[in-house]
N, C-alpha and C positions, 0 to 999 in steps of 0.2 A: 358805544365805549367798545374797544376790546377787554380781554380776560385781564390781560398785563396791565392796563389803565385802571382797570377795576380793583384788581389786588393793590396795584400802588395807593390808591385812595384810601383805601380801608387801613391802611397800615401806619396814618399817623393821627391826630391828635382829633380829627375832624368824626373819628369812628369812637362813640362811647364807649363800645367795648375796649378797645385801646386803652381808653383813660382809665377805664376800671382795671383795667391788666397793672398799669404803672400804679395805680393807688395801691392795689392788694399788696404790688412787690413791695410798695414803699412802706407799706402799715408792717409787714413782715420784718424788714430791716431794721426798723424803729423798736420795735420791739426784740429782735435780736440785740439791739446797741442797749437797749435798758436792762437786758440781762446779764451784757457782759460787762456794763460800767460796775455794777455793783463787784462784781467778782476780781475786780483789780484791786487785791488786799496785797499786804506785807507777806510775803512767801510764797503766793501761787505761782505757779509755775506758768510760763508764759503758751507753753505749746498746749495747755488744758485750756486758759481761756479763749485762744484761739477756734480749738476744737467744737467748744462750747459755743460758738459762734455760729460755725459753719454747721452742726449738727441741728441746732435749733432752726435754719433756715430751710436744710435738706427736709425735715420732718414737717415743717408749717407748708412748704411749696408741694410736698408730697399729699400733703390731704386734700389739694384743690385739684381740681376740674380731674378727678378719679374715674367718673363716669360717663367723659366724652368719646364719641364714636374715634374721631381723631388724636393721636395722640400728641399732649400738649406738653414741648419741654419745659421745665422748669430746675429752680435749684439758685446754687450758688454763682453768683455772676462776677464777684471779685471773693478771696478767699478772705478770712477774716487776720487782719495784720495788728500787731500789738508792739509799737517802734515807742522805745522810752528815750526821754531825757534827749540827748543830742543825736540820736538815730533820727534821719528826717521821716523813712517809709518804708513799706514792703517786708517788715520782719514779721514772718509767718514761719518759724521754726519746725525742723523736723521731729518727730517723737522721742528721739534720741536726746534729744536739746535739754539742757537741764536749767535754762536761765530763767530765775523767778525776780517777782517786784520786789521793791524794798518801799518803807515809809516815804515820802517826800518825791518819789519819781512823777515825772510828769510824763502819762502816758497816751499815744495817738491811737485811737483804733479806728479802724478803714475797714469796710465792710460794702458787700453788694449782694443782691437780690433780683430773679429776674423770673416773670412767669411768661412763658409762649415767647421768650426773648426781648420781651418788653422790663426795662432795668432799672434800678431805683437802687443807689449807692449814697454812702453816707460814712464821713468821718467826723470824730468828737475828740477834744482834748481833754483831760482830766486829770486834776494831779492829787494823788494818794495821799492824803490828811485829813483831819475835822480842820471846821474854821475856813473865814475866807482866804483864798489864795493872794498873796500880797508882793510888793518889789515887782523885779523884773519877769518874775513868773506871770504875773498876772498882765503884766504891759504885752506878753509876746503872745497871749490867750486871747485879750480886747482888741490887739493888732488884729488877727486873725478873723475874731471875729465880726469886726466893726466892717472889715474889708468885705467879709461874706454880706453884710447887710447892703453894703455900697452896692456890689455885686447884683445882689439880687431886684436893686432898683435899676442898675444901666441896663440888666440883661432884658432889651424889652424889644420888641417891634420897630424898625426905624434906627433903631443904636447900632452903633459897632463894636466888633470886637475889640479895636485899639484904645477905645472910650473906656473900657472896663479896667485892660492894661495899665493906662496912665492913672486913673482912679485908686487902683488898689495898692501902687507904691506910695501915693500920696498918703493916705492912711496911715499905711505903715511904719512911712518917715515920722507921722504926728505922734508913732510912740516911740520913735527913736530904735525901729526894728526894721529889718529888711526883709522883702518877700525873699521866697528862696527861688533859683534860677531853675530852669528844667521842668517846671511843674505847666502842666497843661490841663484848660479845662475842655473837654469834649462836647460836640453834638451827641447825643444819643439815639438810636436807630434800633429798629427790631432786630436782633442778633449782633448788633455794632457798639462795642461800648468805647471806641475811640473814632466818632465820627469825622470828616473831613473839616468840618468847620470848627475851629479852634480859636479858645483866649489864649494868649501868652502870658506868663505871669511877669517875666521881665523878659524885655528883648535884649538880643547879643548877637553878636557876628556868627555863633553856631546856631543858634535857634532861630530861624525865620517861618513866620507863617502867614498865608494869605489874607488879605484885608478881605471884612467880610461885615455883613448887615444883618441882625435877628431878624428872625420872622415869625410869623402867628403859626402855631400849632407846630413849633419846633420845641424839642426836649434836651437840656444841658446838664451836664456836671459841673458845677462851678466846684474846684478845686483849690483852697487857699493854702499856702504852708508861710508862716511867718517865723524867724530866727531873730536871735538878740546876737548872733554872729555875723559873719560876712553873706550869709546867704549862698554860699558857691558849695554846696555839697560835694563829698565824695565819697568812691567806692573805695572802700579799706580791704574788703575781702571777698572774691568771686563767691567760695564756697557758701555765702552765707545767703545767697540767692536761691527762692524756694518756689518763687512763683512765676510761672510761664504761660505764654498764650502761641497758639497753634497758627503759625504764618500760612495761612491758607493757600496765599499765591504761591508758596515755595514747593519743591520738590527735590527730591534727591535720595539716589539708593546707597541706604546705609550700610556700612561694611561689618559693623560689627553684630554679633547676634543679640547682645543687650540691649543696643540701642536700636534693633528692629524690634524687640519686643515690647521695649517700653512705647516707642512709636507707637506701635499698634494698639496699644492700650487707649494712648494718648488720643488718638483717632476715635477709638469707640466713646470712651467717657465723655472726653473734654474736646469736642472736634472744633468748636468755635470761643468758647469765654476761657478766662484767664482760671488758671487751677493752680493748688499747692502740689510739690512734690510729695507731701504728706500722704496723698491719698492714692502713693504708688508705692510698688513694693522698694524699701528705702536701698538695699542694697545694689540691688539693681538699677534703679533710678540714677543713684550716684553715677554709674558708668557709661548708662547709656544716653543720658541727658546732655554729655558734654559734646557729643559727637551729632547731638541734633542741634542745638545751639550753635556749634562750630560752623554747622553749614546752613544756617538760617531757618531750619525748618520749625524753630521755637523760638519766640519773641520773652527776652528774659526782662523780669522787673528789678532791677539791683534792688540791694538794700544800700541806702547812702548815708553819708555821717556827716553833720556838722564838727567842729573843733570840740574837746570833752568839755565842758563847763558850760556851752551856749546850751539855751532853752530853744526848742522849735514847736510849734503848736500849728494844728492841723484841723481846719474846719470844709467838710466837705457835704455839699447838697443837691440836691433833684430838683430842678425844678422844671413848669410843664409852660409856656408860651401860649395861656387858651386865651380866646377871644375877649374874655372880661378882665384880664391881667395876668399877672406873673402868679403862678400858684408853687410853692414850694413844697415839696411834699416830702423830705428827709428833715429831721433834724433832731437833737436833746437838749433838753435845758441846761446851760452852764454852772455849775458852781458860784459862788458870789467872789466874785472879783474885786480888789482893791488897787487898781492901777496908777502909778506913780505919776503918770499922764493924763491929761484932759482934752477933750478936741475943742481947740477954740477955732478952726481953721474954718470960715465962713460958708466956702464949699463943702469941704464935706459935712458941715451939718444942713445943707441947703437938700445934699443928697439923699441924706439920711430922713428929711423930712417929705421926701417922695413917698407917694402910695405905692404898693403894689398892685391894688384892684383899680379898674377903668370904669366910670360909671359913663355906660354908653347914652346917647341922647338916640331916641329911635332904635329901630331894628336895624337888620340885616346886616351884612358885612362891611368891615371898614375898608376903605379904598386903599392901595397901597400909594405908598408918598410918605410925606412927612408924618407918619401914624405916630412917631416917637414924641413928637413936640407935642400935640394933641394930645397924646396919653397923658403926657405929664401937668397940662393944664388941667384936665377934668378929672386926674388920680385922686381917690380920698387919700386927705393926708393921715398918715401914719408916723408923726412924726416918733422917733428913736430916743431913747437916754443915750447920749454919745459916750457920756462918763463910763456907764458900765461894759461898754461896746456893743450896745444895742441887746445887751442880753434877754431881755424880756420877749423880742422875737423871737428866738429860737425855742420859746415856751410854748408858741401856738401850737 
């Protein structure tokens, strides 16, 4: 076996060290979320909450692998975002932004951590209020969470990406909600937050993805966004965009001095992972980022919005497709929900009743082929309470 082949082999879940790094990253991002959720109070500045999440991840990852010979990259894999009410995603404001949270706000928190490029991401929805969440607000969160639980059971070896796309649509419809268009669930690989294998949230003429089958030892970020609106988010203001990722395959000789300065700083500090413009010098960044984006050197993560008055919920988790079943490594318990809808559809109930762990008969690796079917037959049944959007599962 050549060095290249050996290197390739060591970088997936067949290596216990890789599994450990994923789980360590997950533990840190779960703890960061536990810190950020209670910080979402009326009057709290959104930028302070985002900074709290990022600082915690930097500090915790900085304490790991300090004494190893080879330097191990680690830190924030996706900047903390706090998107409120009808804002769909990616709101991570600059230091000068004065936006604050209010009683009754529906807050989507999205964040990621990596250790040696092995990434764990999570998103969670929380309403700033005492007592159970009721009405349409509860419906939209239950829709996202139940869709996430169904996806967890269908992202398994032998199943196809389109199986998941169809299932999550059906779940959202059961709560009279829509899955938001344009959201993609990606395979994760070392230093790759948006791998080539993708689960589409909503099929549309603009967004097509290749058919793909899930395989053992793969890792996925499953990303579910639901809305009480039409599920077609809009970009309202490009100036709100603060999160970018270096497009590693693109090069261009920048004309402006500010752009060259900023681009050099990005290449040094954030060569691969998405970053927030908050981490750059603000005045220079405002000038320099525009030219970088215009010439495709940076991929922006735009802040998208549904219509005012629409509720938007977001649940994202990281799952390892281990030989003994699916291992969801990031999550956060939901508030008590009292949705107006209950799940009566037998197909959705059947999906929720599927186990996530596989009981194997005998040792050895499973043969390729129809492993999805076999896994379902021998899965441990872990039925979910569909009424509360399978909330119990999020508390594992």
